[in-house]
SEZAFI-673282 format. One record per residue (C-alpha): x, y, z. Coordinates in Angstrom, 1 decimal. Example, Ala and Ser with C-alpha at 12.3 -4.5 7.8 and 13.67 -1.06 7.14 Angstrom:
# residues 2
> u v w
> 12.3 -4.5 7.8
> 13.7 -1.1 7.1
END
This chain:
# residues 97
> u v w
> 145.9 134.9 23.7
> 143.2 137.0 22.0
> 140.1 135.2 20.7
> 138.1 135.9 17.6
> 134.9 137.9 18.4
> 132.8 135.8 16.1
> 133.9 132.5 17.8
> 133.1 133.9 21.2
> 129.7 135.3 20.1
> 128.8 132.0 18.4
> 129.7 130.0 21.6
> 127.5 132.3 23.7
> 124.6 131.9 21.3
> 124.9 128.2 21.4
> 124.7 128.2 25.2
> 121.5 130.1 25.9
> 122.5 133.6 25.3
> 120.5 135.8 23.0
> 121.9 138.8 21.2
> 120.6 142.3 20.7
> 122.1 145.2 18.9
> 122.9 148.6 20.3
> 126.2 150.6 20.6
> 127.7 147.1 21.3
> 126.5 143.5 20.8
> 124.7 142.7 24.0
> 124.1 139.1 25.1
> 121.6 138.2 27.8
> 121.4 134.7 29.3
> 118.0 132.9 29.0
> 117.7 129.8 31.1
> 116.8 126.4 29.8
> 113.1 127.2 30.4
> 113.4 130.3 28.1
> 113.3 132.9 30.9
> 115.6 136.0 30.7
> 118.1 136.3 33.6
> 120.2 139.2 34.9
> 123.3 137.5 33.5
> 124.7 139.4 30.5
> 127.8 140.4 28.6
> 128.7 142.4 25.5
> 131.2 142.7 22.7
> 132.3 145.6 20.6
> 131.3 146.3 17.0
> 134.7 147.6 16.1
> 137.1 144.9 17.2
> 137.5 141.5 15.5
> 139.5 140.0 18.3
> 138.8 140.1 22.1
> 141.9 140.5 24.3
> 142.7 138.3 27.4
> 141.7 141.2 29.6
> 138.3 141.6 28.0
> 137.8 137.8 28.1
> 138.4 138.1 31.9
> 135.8 140.9 32.1
> 133.3 139.0 30.1
> 133.8 136.0 32.4
> 133.1 138.2 35.4
> 130.0 139.5 33.8
> 128.9 135.9 33.1
> 129.5 135.1 36.8
> 132.2 132.4 36.2
> 136.1 132.3 36.3
> 137.9 132.9 33.1
> 138.8 129.3 32.5
> 135.1 128.3 32.9
> 134.1 131.0 30.5
> 136.5 129.7 27.9
> 135.1 126.2 28.4
> 131.6 127.7 27.9
> 132.4 129.3 24.6
> 134.6 126.4 23.4
> 131.8 123.9 24.1
> 133.2 121.5 26.7
> 130.8 123.1 29.3
> 127.1 122.5 28.4
> 124.3 125.0 28.9
> 122.9 122.8 31.7
> 126.3 122.7 33.5
> 126.7 126.4 33.1
> 123.2 127.0 34.5
> 124.0 124.7 37.4
> 127.0 126.9 38.2
> 124.8 130.0 38.1
> 122.2 128.4 40.4
> 125.0 127.3 42.8
> 126.4 130.8 42.9
> 123.0 132.3 43.5
> 123.0 134.3 40.3
> 119.9 132.7 38.8
> 116.9 131.1 40.4
> 116.6 127.3 40.3
> 114.4 125.8 37.6
> 110.8 125.4 38.4
> 109.3 121.9 38.0
END
């Protein structure tokens, strides 16, 4: 089922992603200490809905399975939980004390 682009973008922004403009809307993940990571995704300016296929691609870019990505943008998965998954997967460095 397609998702509204605005809802997905809002969910990302609420979970530590920061947006920047370009030929697409780019979103980089900043950890809970405010440091930019290599995790990113993007959405298109031209589409108001994001297809299932693109949601799967965004999940891959964000280093989680599609179901986990949907939980991230729908809010059941907190930023701390997401960051824990990224750390476990070796995609971001553990938080420094």
